[in-house]
C-alpha positions in Angstrom: 0.0 0.0 0.0 1.5 3.3 -1.0 1.7 6.4 1.2 -1.2 8.2 -0.4 -3.6 5.3 0.4 -2.3 5.1 4.0 -2.9 8.9 4.4 -6.4 8.6 3.0 -7.3 5.8 5.4 -5.9 7.7 8.3 -8.1 10.8 7.5 -11.3 8.8 6.8 -12.3 6.8 9.8 -15.6 5.1 10.3 -18.6 7.4 11.1 -19.0 7.7 14.8 -21.6 9.3 17.1 -20.5 11.8 19.8 -20.3 9.0 22.4 -18.0 6.9 20.2 -20.6 4.5 19.0 -20.6 3.5 15.3 -23.4 5.1 13.3 -24.0 1.9 11.4 -25.4 0.2 14.5 -28.5 2.4 14.4 -29.1 2.0 10.6 -32.6 0.6 10.1 -31.5 -1.5 7.2 -28.8 -3.2 9.3 -31.2 -3.8 12.1 -33.7 -5.5 9.8 -30.9 -7.5 8.2 -29.6 -8.8 11.5 -33.2 -9.5 12.6 -33.9 -11.6 9.5 -30.6 -13.4 10.0 -31.5 -14.3 13.6 -35.0 -15.4 12.6 -33.6 -17.7 9.9 -31.1 -19.1 12.4 -33.9 -19.8 14.9 -36.0 -21.4 12.1 -33.3 -23.7 11.1 -32.6 -24.7 14.6 -36.3 -25.4 15.2 -36.5 -27.5 12.0 -33.3 -29.4 12.9 -34.7 -30.4 16.3 -38.2 -31.1 15.0 -37.1 -33.3 12.1 -34.7 -35.1 14.4 -37.5 -35.8 16.9 -40.0 -36.9 14.2 -37.7 -39.4 12.5 
């Protein structure tokens, strides 16, 4: 990585709130995405247990 790229990365940090928290954590799209991912994981766990018990 050249010096110009390192300087650019040093000047452009991730967007933070005044308390130091990342702004992306409160993005509605990210909250919905993580919610759907969690629901899919719970659904797969339920199906795994249910199909194991039924067989």
